[in-house]
C-alpha positions as CSV (number, residue, x, y, z in Angstrom):
1,M,0.0,0.0,0.0
2,T,1.1,3.6,-0.6
3,D,1.3,6.4,1.9
4,T,-1.4,8.4,0.0
5,F,-4.9,7.1,0.3
6,P,-7.5,7.7,-2.5
7,S,-10.9,8.9,-1.5
8,V,-13.5,6.2,-1.5
9,V,-17.3,6.7,-1.0
10,T,-19.3,3.6,0.0
11,T,-22.8,3.7,-1.4
12,L,-25.6,1.5,0.0
13,R,-29.2,1.2,-1.2
14,I,-31.8,-0.1,1.3
15,P,-35.3,-0.8,0.0
16,G,-38.4,-0.6,2.3
17,D,-42.1,-0.3,2.1
18,W,-42.6,2.6,4.5
19,A,-45.9,4.4,3.9
20,H,-44.4,7.9,4.6
21,P,-41.2,9.4,5.9
22,G,-42.5,9.5,9.5
23,A,-42.9,5.7,9.5
24,L,-39.1,5.4,8.9
25,I,-38.2,8.1,11.5
26,E,-40.4,6.5,14.1
27,R,-38.7,3.1,13.8
28,M,-35.1,4.4,13.9
29,P,-33.0,2.7,16.7
30,E,-32.3,4.7,19.8
31,G,-29.3,7.0,19.4
32,Y,-29.6,7.3,15.6
33,R,-31.1,10.5,14.0
34,L,-32.3,11.5,10.5
35,T,-31.9,15.2,10.0
36,G,-32.9,16.3,6.5
37,E,-30.1,14.9,4.3
38,L,-28.1,13.1,7.0
39,L,-28.2,9.9,9.0
40,V,-26.3,10.7,12.2
41,L,-24.8,7.8,14.1
42,P,-24.6,7.7,17.9
43,D,-20.9,8.7,17.8
44,G,-21.8,11.8,15.7
45,T,-20.7,10.3,12.3
46,E,-22.7,11.8,9.5
47,I,-23.8,9.7,6.5
48,E,-25.4,11.3,3.5
49,F,-29.1,10.2,3.3
50,V,-30.7,10.1,-0.2
51,P,-34.3,8.7,-0.5
52,M,-35.0,7.4,-4.1
53,P,-38.3,6.5,-5.7
54,P,-38.9,2.9,-6.8
55,D,-38.1,1.8,-10.4
56,G,-39.0,-1.3,-12.5
57,Q,-35.6,-3.0,-12.3
58,F,-34.2,-2.8,-8.8
59,A,-36.2,-5.6,-7.2
60,E,-35.0,-8.1,-9.8
61,V,-31.4,-6.8,-9.6
62,F,-31.4,-7.1,-5.8
63,A,-32.7,-10.7,-5.8
64,S,-30.1,-11.8,-8.4
65,S,-27.3,-10.1,-6.6
66,C,-27.7,-11.8,-3.2
67,R,-24.7,-13.8,-2.0
68,Q,-27.1,-15.9,0.1
69,P,-30.8,-16.1,-0.7
70,A,-32.8,-13.5,1.1
71,T,-35.9,-14.7,3.0
72,D,-39.3,-14.8,1.3
73,E,-40.4,-12.0,3.6
74,E,-37.5,-9.8,2.7
75,L,-37.9,-10.4,-1.0
76,A,-41.7,-9.7,-0.7
77,V,-40.8,-6.2,0.8
78,V,-38.2,-5.6,-2.0
79,G,-40.9,-6.5,-4.6
80,R,-43.3,-3.9,-3.3
81,Y,-40.8,-1.3,-2.0
82,S,-41.9,2.3,-1.8
83,V,-38.6,4.0,-1.4
84,N,-34.9,3.1,-1.7
85,I,-32.8,4.7,1.0
86,G,-29.4,5.6,-0.4
87,L,-26.5,6.0,2.1
88,N,-23.2,7.6,1.0
89,G,-20.5,7.4,3.5
90,P,-16.8,6.6,4.2
91,G,-14.8,3.9,2.6
92,G,-11.2,2.9,2.1
93,S,-10.5,1.2,5.5
94,L,-11.8,-1.6,7.7
95,D,-13.1,0.9,10.2
96,A,-14.9,2.8,7.5
97,A,-16.5,-0.4,6.2
98,R,-17.6,-1.2,9.8
99,T,-19.2,2.3,10.0
100,M,-21.2,1.6,6.9
101,L,-22.2,-1.8,8.2
102,E,-23.6,0.0,11.3
103,A,-25.4,2.7,9.2
104,G,-27.0,0.1,7.0
105,A,-28.1,-1.9,10.0
106,A,-29.8,1.1,11.5
107,I,-32.0,1.4,8.4
108,V,-32.7,-2.3,8.3
109,K,-33.8,-2.2,12.0
110,A,-36.2,0.6,11.0
111,G,-37.8,-1.6,8.4
112,G,-35.3,-2.0,5.5
113,A,-35.6,-5.3,3.7
114,G,-31.9,-5.7,2.9
115,V,-28.8,-3.8,1.5
116,F,-27.5,-3.5,-2.0
117,I,-23.9,-2.2,-2.3
118,D,-23.1,-0.2,-5.4
119,N,-19.3,-0.6,-4.9
120,S,-19.5,-4.4,-5.4
121,A,-22.9,-5.0,-7.0
122,L,-23.6,-7.3,-4.1
123,A,-26.8,-7.6,-2.0
124,H,-27.7,-9.1,1.3
125,G,-31.0,-9.8,3.0
126,G,-31.7,-7.7,6.2
127,E,-31.2,-10.6,8.6
128,L,-27.8,-11.5,7.2
129,W,-26.7,-7.8,7.2
130,L,-27.6,-7.5,10.9
131,E,-25.6,-10.6,11.7
132,M,-22.5,-9.3,9.9
133,A,-22.9,-5.9,11.6
134,E,-23.1,-7.5,15.0
135,D,-20.0,-9.7,14.2
136,G,-17.9,-6.9,12.8
137,S,-14.9,-9.1,12.3
138,P,-12.6,-8.7,9.2
139,D,-14.2,-11.9,7.8
140,A,-17.7,-10.5,8.2
141,V,-16.7,-7.2,6.7
142,S,-15.0,-8.7,3.7
143,Y,-18.0,-11.1,3.2
144,A,-20.3,-8.1,3.3
145,F,-18.6,-5.9,0.8
146,V,-16.4,-7.9,-1.5
147,S,-17.9,-9.9,-4.4
148,M,-16.2,-12.2,-6.9
149,M,-16.7,-12.3,-10.6
150,R,-15.9,-15.2,-12.8
151,S,-14.9,-14.9,-16.4
152,E,-13.8,-17.5,-18.9
153,R,-10.1,-17.2,-17.9
154,E,-10.0,-15.8,-14.4
155,L,-11.7,-15.0,-11.1
156,K,-11.5,-11.4,-9.8
157,T,-12.8,-9.5,-6.8
158,I,-14.9,-6.4,-6.8
159,G,-15.2,-4.1,-3.8
160,M,-11.9,-4.4,-2.1
161,H,-11.5,-0.6,-2.2
162,V,-14.2,-0.3,0.4
163,L,-11.7,-1.9,2.8
164,G,-8.8,0.0,1.4
165,Y,-7.1,-2.6,-0.8
166,P,-6.5,-3.4,-4.5
167,D,-8.8,-5.8,-6.2
168,L,-7.3,-9.3,-6.9
169,I,-7.2,-11.4,-10.0
170,I,-6.3,-15.1,-10.3
171,R,-6.4,-17.5,-13.2
172,H,-8.7,-20.5,-13.0
173,E,-5.8,-23.0,-13.4
174,D,-4.2,-21.6,-10.3
175,L,-7.4,-22.0,-8.2
176,E,-7.0,-25.8,-8.1
177,A,-10.5,-27.3,-7.3
178,D,-12.4,-24.1,-6.4
179,A,-12.3,-20.5,-5.3
180,D,-11.2,-21.2,-1.7
181,T,-7.7,-20.0,-2.5
182,L,-8.8,-16.5,-3.3
183,V,-11.3,-16.4,-0.4
184,E,-8.4,-17.2,2.0
185,V,-6.2,-14.5,0.5
186,I,-9.1,-12.0,0.9
187,R,-9.5,-13.0,4.6
188,D,-5.8,-12.7,5.3
189,V,-5.6,-9.3,3.6
190,S,-8.7,-8.0,5.3
191,S,-7.5,-9.0,8.7
192,G,-4.2,-7.1,8.2
193,E,-2.2,-10.2,9.1
194,K,-0.5,-10.4,5.7
195,P,0.5,-7.3,3.7
196,L,-0.2,-7.4,0.0
197,D,1.5,-5.2,-2.6
198,D,3.4,-5.6,-5.9
199,G,6.1,-8.3,-5.4
200,H,4.8,-9.7,-2.1
201,L,4.8,-13.5,-1.7
202,I,1.8,-15.5,-0.5
203,C,2.9,-18.8,0.9
204,D,1.0,-21.6,2.5
205,E,3.0,-24.6,3.8
206,H,0.3,-27.0,2.7
207,G,-1.2,-25.1,-0.3
208,P,-0.4,-23.1,-3.4
209,R,2.1,-20.3,-3.4
210,F,1.8,-17.0,-5.3
211,Q,3.5,-13.7,-6.0
212,A,1.4,-10.6,-6.3
213,K,2.1,-8.5,-9.4
214,S,0.6,-5.2,-10.5
215,A,-2.2,-5.6,-13.0
216,P,-3.8,-3.1,-15.4
217,P,-6.5,-0.9,-13.7
218,D,-10.1,-2.0,-14.0
219,D,-12.3,-0.8,-16.9
220,W,-14.8,1.1,-14.8
221,P,-15.0,4.9,-15.2
222,I,-13.1,6.8,-12.4
223,E,-16.4,8.3,-11.2
224,S,-18.0,4.8,-10.9
225,S,-18.7,3.4,-7.4
226,V,-17.2,0.1,-8.6
227,H,-13.9,1.6,-9.7
228,N,-11.0,0.7,-7.4
229,P,-8.6,3.7,-7.0
230,F,-6.1,1.4,-5.2
231,G,-5.6,-0.6,-8.5
232,R,-5.5,-4.4,-9.0
233,L,-3.0,-7.2,-8.3
234,K,-2.7,-10.4,-10.1
235,L,-1.8,-13.5,-8.1
236,V,0.7,-15.5,-10.1
237,S,1.8,-19.1,-9.2
238,I,5.3,-19.2,-7.9
239,K,5.9,-22.0,-10.4
240,D,5.0,-19.7,-13.3
241,V,7.2,-17.0,-11.8
242,A,10.1,-19.4,-11.7
243,E,9.5,-20.5,-15.3
244,E,9.5,-16.8,-16.4
245,N,12.9,-16.3,-14.8
């Protein structure tokens, strides 16, 4: 990682079937306040609050983007949602991600059906979101915010910038049987136990070994929530590195 930290905004969308704004305000957990354009957390942190009207696509996008299936009740609310609560807040570190977990949980407790994350195109039902917010561990945070996309040749992460890290790319042939290798790397990086930058080695006594190498930036526009300003790293098998040398 470098000494300069790009600015990252984490954007959440939380659908609910509130009949009117007062219904949301009345159900807010104790210590949380909605003041015009802000959600104010108990510690005074201010999160931009942007109510959005329903459209004809979001419900289907939400359901298809869930990492684990949402409950029937949650999906029913998403299907008839009257407003989408947008939250724009801090990103770029584990603590910032925890703050957004907390902010999203407050709206879920007030009647939100679940949370869609613009930065990773990932969704979670409300019950699962509350569990992850209560947990707050690096594993829970990375599970909440980081998704994986599979192409014909490789598997790559989306959303690592919410935690303050580059996105990762790995070829299918280096994954062995499944994606567990990449999941373990994400967990190690998110916990801060193993630094990861260009040239770093990732070694497991009983598993595959890789070297991280700089990769071309993603194709998303700079202004896109999905764009990772920290860049990307490709995990290359040590065997392949040796052959190149």
